[in-house]
C-alpha positions in Angstrom: -72.5 -58.5 40.6 -74.2 -55.3 41.8 -76.3 -57.1 44.5 -72.9 -58.7 46.3 -71.1 -55.3 46.1 -74.5 -53.4 47.8 -73.5 -56.1 50.9 -69.4 -56.1 50.4 -69.3 -52.1 50.3 -71.0 -51.9 53.6 -68.7 -54.6 55.2 -65.5 -53.4 54.0 -66.9 -49.5 55.0 -67.0 -51.0 58.6 -63.7 -52.6 58.7 -61.7 -49.7 57.6 -63.7 -47.4 59.6 -62.6 -49.3 62.6 -58.9 -49.8 61.5 -58.7 -45.8 60.2 -60.3 -44.5 63.7 -57.2 -44.4 65.5 -55.9 -42.2 63.5 -59.0 -39.9 63.7 -62.8 -40.4 64.9 -63.6 -38.4 62.1 -62.4 -40.5 59.6 -64.3 -43.3 61.1 -67.7 -41.4 60.5 -66.7 -39.9 56.9 -65.5 -43.4 55.5 -68.8 -44.7 56.9 -70.7 -41.9 55.1 -69.3 -42.4 52.2 -69.7 -46.3 52.1 -73.4 -45.7 52.5 -73.4 -43.1 49.8 -71.6 -45.3 46.9 -74.4 -48.3 47.9 -77.2 -45.9 47.9 -75.7 -44.4 44.2 -75.4 -48.2 43.3 -79.2 -48.9 44.5 -80.7 -46.1 42.5 -79.4 -47.3 39.3 -81.9 -50.0 39.1 -84.5 -47.7 40.0 -85.6 -47.5 36.3 -89.0 -47.7 35.3 -88.6 -51.1 32.7 -86.6 -52.5 36.0 -89.7 -52.7 38.1 -92.1 -54.0 35.2 -92.5 -57.2 35.8 -93.0 -58.0 32.0 -90.1 -56.9 30.7 -87.6 -58.5 33.2 -89.2 -61.4 34.9 -89.2 -61.7 38.3 -86.3 -60.2 39.4 -84.8 -56.5 38.3 -81.4 -58.3 39.4 -80.4 -61.6 40.7 -77.0 -63.0 41.1 -76.6 -67.4 42.0 -73.2 -69.2 42.6 -72.7 -72.3 44.3 -71.6 -72.4 47.9 -72.1 -75.8 49.6 -73.3 -77.6 47.0 -73.1 -81.3 48.8 -75.9 -79.8 51.1 -78.0 -77.5 48.6 -76.7 -74.1 49.7 -75.9 -71.6 47.3 -75.1 -67.5 47.3 -78.6 -66.6 45.5 -79.7 -63.0 46.1 -82.4 -61.1 44.3 -84.3 -58.1 44.3 -87.4 -57.0 42.8 -89.8 -53.9 43.6 -90.6 -54.8 47.2 -86.7 -55.5 47.8 -86.0 -52.4 46.2 -87.5 -49.8 48.3 -86.5 -51.9 51.5 -82.9 -51.6 50.2 -83.2 -48.1 49.6 -85.0 -47.5 52.6 -82.2 -49.2 54.6 -79.3 -46.6 52.8 -81.3 -43.9 53.5 -81.5 -44.5 57.1 -77.8 -45.8 57.5 -76.6 -42.2 56.1 -79.5 -40.3 58.8 -78.0 -43.0 61.3 -74.3 -41.6 60.9 -75.2 -38.2 60.6 -77.1 -38.3 63.8 -74.6 -39.8 65.9 -72.3 -37.4 64.5 -71.5 -35.8 68.2 -73.1 -38.1 70.5 -70.7 -40.8 69.8 -67.3 -40.3 71.5 -66.0 -43.0 72.4 -64.8 -46.1 70.6 -65.9 -44.4 67.5 -64.4 -46.9 65.1 -65.6 -49.9 66.5 -69.3 -48.1 66.9 -69.5 -47.3 62.8 -68.4 -50.6 62.3 -71.0 -52.0 64.3 -73.5 -50.0 62.4 -71.8 -50.9 59.3 -72.4 -54.1 59.5 -75.9 -54.1 61.1 -76.8 -52.5 57.6 -74.9 -55.3 55.6 -77.5 -57.4 57.6 -80.7 -55.4 57.0 -79.5 -55.5 53.0 -78.2 -59.3 53.1 -81.9 -60.0 54.3 -84.0 -58.0 51.9 -81.5 -59.9 49.1 -81.2 -63.5 50.2 -83.1 -66.2 47.9 -81.7 -69.0 49.9 -82.9 -69.8 52.9 -79.8 -70.9 54.6 -78.5 -67.2 53.6 -81.4 -65.7 54.9 -80.7 -67.1 58.3 -77.1 -66.1 58.2 -78.1 -62.6 57.2 -80.7 -62.7 59.9 -78.1 -63.6 62.5 -75.5 -61.3 61.0 -78.1 -58.3 62.5 -78.2 -59.7 65.6 -74.3 -59.0 67.5 -73.7 -55.9 66.3 -76.9 -54.5 67.2 -76.3 -56.0 70.5 -73.1 -54.1 70.9 -74.7 -50.8 69.8 -77.2 -51.3 72.8 -74.9 -52.8 75.1 -71.7 -50.5 75.0 -73.2 -47.1 73.6 -76.7 -47.4 75.3 -77.8 -45.5 78.6 -78.3 -46.9 82.3 -79.7 -50.5 81.6 -78.0 -50.6 78.5 -76.8 -54.4 79.5 -80.1 -55.6 80.5 -81.8 -54.6 77.6 -78.8 -55.8 75.3 -79.5 -59.2 76.4 -83.0 -59.2 76.7 -83.1 -58.3 72.5 -80.4 -60.7 72.2 -82.4 -63.4 73.6 -85.7 -62.9 72.3 -84.3 -62.9 68.8 -81.8 -65.5 68.8 -84.6 -68.0 70.2 -86.7 -67.1 67.7 -84.2 -66.8 65.0 -83.6 -70.9 66.0 -87.5 -71.6 65.8 -86.8 -70.2 62.3 -83.9 -72.4 61.8 -85.3 -75.6 62.4 -88.4 -74.7 60.1 -86.0 -74.0 57.4 -84.4 -77.6 57.7 -87.6 -79.0 58.1 -88.8 -77.1 55.2 -85.8 -78.4 53.1 -86.4 -81.8 54.5 -89.5 -82.2 53.4 -89.0 -80.9 49.6 -86.1 -83.5 49.7 -88.2 -86.5 50.1 -91.0 -85.0 48.2 -88.7 -84.4 45.4 -85.5 -86.1 45.7 -83.4 -82.3 45.8 -81.4 -81.3 48.6 -81.8 -77.5 48.4 -82.4 -74.3 50.7 -83.6 -72.1 47.0 -86.3 -70.2 48.1 -88.0 -70.5 44.5 -87.7 -74.1 44.6 -88.9 -74.1 47.8 -91.8 -72.2 47.1 -93.9 -75.6 45.5 -93.2 -77.5 48.4 -96.4 -79.6 49.5 -96.6 -78.2 53.4 -100.2 -79.3 54.4 -101.9 -80.2 57.7 -100.2 -80.0 61.5 -96.7 -80.0 59.8 -97.2 -77.0 57.4 -99.0 -75.4 60.4 -95.9 -75.9 63.1 -93.3 -75.1 59.8 -95.2 -71.7 59.3 -95.4 -70.8 63.0 -91.3 -71.1 63.4 -91.0 -68.5 60.2 -94.1 -66.6 61.9 -92.3 -66.2 65.5 -89.4 -65.1 64.3 -90.6 -62.7 62.3 -93.2 -61.6 64.9 -90.6 -61.0 67.8 -88.9 -58.8 65.3 -91.9 -56.9 63.8 -92.7 -56.7 67.1 -96.2 -58.2 67.2 -97.9 -58.5 70.5 -97.2 -60.5 72.7 -93.4 -60.9 71.7 -93.3 -57.1 72.0 -91.7 -57.0 75.3 -88.3 -56.7 74.4 -88.4 -53.6 72.2 -89.2 -50.8 75.0 -86.1 -51.9 77.0 -84.1 -51.8 73.7 -85.3 -48.4 72.6 -85.0 -46.9 75.7 -81.4 -47.9 76.3 -80.1 -47.5 72.5 -78.0 -44.7 71.5 -79.9 -42.8 69.1 -78.6 -44.7 65.8 -79.5 -47.4 67.6 -83.2 -46.5 68.1 -83.3 -45.0 64.3 -82.2 -48.4 63.1 -84.2 -50.4 65.4 -87.4 -48.7 64.3 -86.9 -47.7 60.6 -85.0 -50.9 59.8 -84.7 -54.0 61.9 -88.4 -54.2 62.8 -89.2 -53.8 58.7 -87.4 -57.0 58.7 -90.1 -58.6 60.4 -92.6 -57.7 58.1 -90.5 -58.3 55.0 -90.7 -61.7 56.2 -94.1 -62.1 56.7 -95.0 -61.0 53.1 -91.8 -62.3 51.1 -92.0 -66.5 53.1 -94.3 -66.7 55.5 -97.6 -66.6 53.0 -96.1 -68.0 50.3 -94.1 -70.5 52.1 -96.9 -71.9 53.4 -100.5 -70.7 51.5 -102.6 -72.9 53.5 -101.7 -72.8 57.0 -101.6 -68.8 56.5 -105.0 -68.8 55.4 -105.8 -71.1 58.6 -103.9 -68.5 60.8 -105.2 -65.5 59.1 -108.1 -64.7 61.8 -105.6 -65.3 64.6 -102.9 -63.0 62.7 -105.1 -60.1 61.6 -106.7 -60.3 65.4 -102.9 -60.5 66.7 -102.7 -56.9 64.8 -105.9 -55.1 66.4 -104.1 -56.2 69.7 -101.0 -54.6 69.1 -102.6 -51.2 67.5 -105.0 -51.3 70.7 -102.6 -52.1 72.9 -99.6 -50.0 71.8 -101.5 -47.2 71.9 -103.3 -47.7 75.3 -99.4 -48.4 76.9 -98.0 -45.4 74.9 -100.6 -43.1 76.6 -99.2 -44.4 80.5 -95.6 -44.0 79.6 -93.4 -41.3 81.3 -90.2 -42.2 79.4 -90.0 -40.5 76.2 -88.3 -43.1 74.3 -90.1 -46.0 75.3 -93.5 -43.7 74.9 -92.2 -43.6 70.8 -91.4 -47.2 71.4 -94.5 -48.4 71.8 -96.3 -46.0 69.0 -94.0 -48.4 66.7 -95.8 -51.6 68.4 -99.3 -49.4 67.5 -98.6 -49.1 64.0 -96.9 -51.9 63.0 -100.2 -53.7 64.0 -101.4 -52.7 60.8 -98.5 -54.5 58.8 -99.6 -57.4 60.8 -103.1 -56.7 60.0 -102.3 -55.8 56.5 -100.8 -59.0 56.2 -102.8 -61.8 56.5 -105.8 -59.9 54.9 -103.6 -61.0 52.1 -105.0 -58.8 49.1 -103.7 -56.0 46.6 -105.0 -52.8 48.9 -103.8 -54.0 52.2 -100.3 -55.2 50.9 -99.8 -51.8 49.1 -100.8 -49.9 52.8 -98.3 -52.4 54.4 -95.4 -51.4 52.1 -96.2 -48.0 52.5 -96.2 -48.1 56.2 -92.7 -49.8 56.6 -91.5 -46.9 54.8 -93.3 -44.2 56.5 -93.4 -45.7 59.7 -89.9 -45.9 59.1 -89.2 -42.4 58.3 -91.6 -40.8 61.1 -90.5 -42.7 63.6 -86.7 -42.4 62.7 -87.3 -38.2 63.4 -88.8 -38.7 66.7 -85.7 -40.8 67.9 -83.6 -38.3 66.7 -85.5 -35.6 68.1 -85.5 -37.5 71.3 -82.0 -38.1 71.5 -81.4 -34.5 70.7 -83.3 -33.3 73.6 -81.9 -36.1 75.7 -78.3 -34.8 74.8 -79.5 -31.3 75.9 -81.0 -31.9 78.9 -79.9 -35.4 79.9 -83.2 -37.0 80.7 -85.9 -38.8 79.1 -88.3 -38.7 81.8 -91.7 -36.5 80.8 -92.7 -35.2 84.5 -89.1 -32.9 84.4 -89.5 -31.6 80.6 -92.6 -29.6 79.6 -92.3 -26.0 78.1 -89.4 -26.4 75.9 -91.0 -24.9 73.1 -90.3 -21.4 74.2 -86.4 -22.3 74.5 -86.0 -24.6 71.2 -88.9 -23.8 68.8 -87.7 -25.2 65.9 -87.4 -28.2 67.4 -90.7 -28.0 68.9 -92.3 -27.3 65.6 -90.6 -30.3 64.0 -92.0 -32.7 66.8 -95.6 -31.3 66.5 -94.5 -32.1 62.7 -93.7 -35.8 63.2 -96.1 -36.6 65.4 -99.0 -35.5 63.3 -97.5 -37.6 60.8 -97.2 -40.6 63.6 -101.0 -40.1 64.0 -101.8 -40.0 60.1 -102.7 -36.6 59.4 -104.0 -36.5 56.3 -101.1 -35.3 53.5 -98.8 -37.2 55.2 -97.4 -40.6 54.2 -98.8 -42.6 57.3 -102.0 -41.7 56.5 -101.9 -42.9 53.0 -100.3 -46.2 54.4 -102.9 -46.9 56.7 -106.5 -45.9 55.0 -105.0 -48.6 52.1 -104.5 -51.3 55.0 -108.2 -50.2 57.0 -109.8 -50.1 52.9 -108.4 -54.1 52.4 -108.8 -55.3 55.4 -112.6 -53.8 55.5 -113.2 -56.4 52.4 -112.2 -59.4 54.6 -113.7 -58.5 58.5 -115.3 -55.2 59.2 -115.2 -55.7 62.8 -111.5 -56.1 63.0 -111.6 -52.9 60.4 -113.9 -50.3 63.1 -111.2 -52.0 66.1 -108.1 -50.8 64.0 -110.0 -47.5 63.1 -110.1 -47.3 67.5 -106.5 -47.0 67.2 -106.5 -44.1 64.8 -108.2 -42.0 67.0 -106.0 -43.3 70.2 -103.0 -42.6 67.9 -104.2 -39.0 67.8 -104.7 -38.9 71.5 -100.9 -40.2 72.7 -99.5 -37.9 69.5 -100.4 -34.9 70.9 -99.9 -36.3 74.7 -96.3 -36.5 73.5 -95.8 -33.1 72.5 -97.7 -31.2 75.3 -95.9 -33.4 77.7 -92.4 -32.5 75.6 -92.8 -29.3 74.9 -96.0 -27.3 76.2 -96.7 -26.5 79.8 -94.7 -24.3 82.1 -90.8 -24.6 81.8 -90.9 -25.4 85.7 -87.2 -26.3 85.2 -85.8 -23.5 83.6 -84.8 -24.8 80.9 -83.0 -22.8 78.4 -80.7 -25.0 75.6 -79.5 -24.8 72.0 -82.2 -24.8 69.4 -81.5 -27.7 66.5 -78.1 -26.6 64.7 -77.7 -27.0 61.1 -76.9 -30.8 60.8 -80.0 -31.5 63.1 -82.0 -29.6 60.7 -80.8 -31.2 57.4 -81.8 -34.7 58.7 -84.8 -33.5 60.3 -86.1 -31.6 56.9 -85.4 -34.0 54.6 -87.3 -36.5 56.7 -90.2 -33.7 56.3 -89.8 -33.6 52.7 -89.9 -37.7 52.4 -93.4 -37.9 54.4 -94.7 -34.8 52.8 -93.5 -36.3 49.8 -95.4 -39.7 49.8 -98.4 -38.1 51.5 -99.3 -36.0 48.4 -97.7 -38.5 45.7 -97.1 -41.9 46.6 -97.6 -43.8 43.5 -94.2 -43.6 42.6 -93.7 -46.8 45.9 -96.9 -48.1 44.7 -95.7 -48.8 40.9 -92.4 -50.0 42.4 -93.9 -52.3 44.2 -97.0 -53.2 42.5 -95.3 -56.1 40.2 -93.6 -57.9 43.5 -97.2 -57.7 45.2 -98.8 -58.8 42.0 -96.1 -61.7 42.2 -96.9 -63.0 45.9 -100.4 -62.8 45.1 -100.7 -64.8 41.9 -101.1 -68.1 43.7 -103.8 -67.0 45.6 -106.3 -65.5 42.9 -108.4 -68.9 42.6 -108.3 -69.4 46.2 
C-alpha cells in the first residue's frame, strides 16, 4: 500500500494546509513541507539494490491492484519500477524546494495556495504510478485544475490569460488522449472479448495501419503538448512568465516531465508499429525544437520567457532520444529529465528572487547586478553553465548520451542537434550577461540571497555536480525499466 500512501499523504496534506491556514499562514507551509518530507522518506524506502533488479523482483518494484469500476474494466492499478521511482523522487524533491522558495513570496490565500500545490504534486505522482489508462487520465486531469489556479490567482500581470491558455491547450490535448484510450480499449475488447483499461493487458493489443497511427497520435499530441514540443509549445512561455516562482518550478521540473514519461511508458510500447513509422517525424520535431527554442531564447527580453524557451530547446533532446529508441538514447533521456528539472528549477528560483527584489523581469532594466548580489550572480552563472551542458555537470552527461544514441540512427539529425548545444552556450551566456554584468544603470542596491534561498540553490548545485561526476546510480536504477520497454523491439 506504500504506492497508495504516496498519493494520499499529498492529498490529505493539501487539505490540512488549507483548513489550518486560518490559525496561522505558517501552518500551511509547515504542514505541506512535512507531508512532502514524509512522502520522500517513504519513496526512498523503495530505493534498494535488489529493488531495481527485475531478475529478483519482476518488472515492478512495488505494485497494488484493486477493482474500482469492474463493469467497465477500470481498476486502481499502481506500479513503480526504476524509471517511475526516479520520477517520483524528483517530484517530491522539487516539491520541497517549491514550498521553500515560496515561503515569503506567497502572502495571500496561503492555505489555498498550498492546497493547490500539494494536489498538483499528487497528480504528478499519480501519473508516474498509474498502470490503468483510465486512472492515468484521471491523474492527468488532476494536475490541470490546481495548476490553473496557481497561475491564475498568484501569477503576475497577465496571469488570467496565461492560465486560460494553459488550460485550453492541456484540456483539449487530454481529451484527444481520452478518445485514443477508449479506442484502444474497444479494439482490445473486440479482439479478446475482455473489457479492460489495464496497461499490462493492453500492451498486447494489435494496432496496425491507419487505426494504430491515429490512436498513437492521440497519445502523442497529449504528451507533446505537455513536453512541450514545437509546434505545441506556445502556452509554455506565457505560463512560465506569469506563474509565481513555485508554479514555474513545478511546471519546468515536473509537469513537462510527465509528457516525456508518457512518451517512454505509453506511446512507443503501446503502438510500436505506428511509433516506428512516425519516428523520423518525431526526431525531426525534436531537432526543430532544439534549434527553434535556442533562437527564440536569444531574442527574449523577459527573463522568465528566456528561461522558458531554453526548456523548449533542451526538451527537444528528449523527443529526439525517445524516437531514436535505443538504450543509450533512452538513458540520456532519463538523465535529461532529471538534470533539466534541477537546473531549470534553479534558474526560475533565481529569476523569482530577482523579481522579488527589483519587481521587474525586463532584461533591458536589469544588468550590473553582480556588484550588488555577487553570491546570486555566481550561482546564476553556475546554473547557466549547467544548462548549456558544461562537462562535469549532469546536463552534459544527458545530452551526450542522447547524441551518441541518435548517431546510431541518423548522423544528419545528430549534427543539427549538436548545433543546438553551440546555441545553448550563446543564450546561456547572454542570460548571465544581460542580468548580472554590464553597468548598473538603474543604480540597483539589493540584498543578496538569504540563508533559505542559499540552502535551496546549493542543494541543487550538489545534485547537478553529483549527477555529472557519478551518474551511475541513476543509470543503474533506470536500467531494468528501460530494458523492459526495449525488449519487444530487439528483433525489429
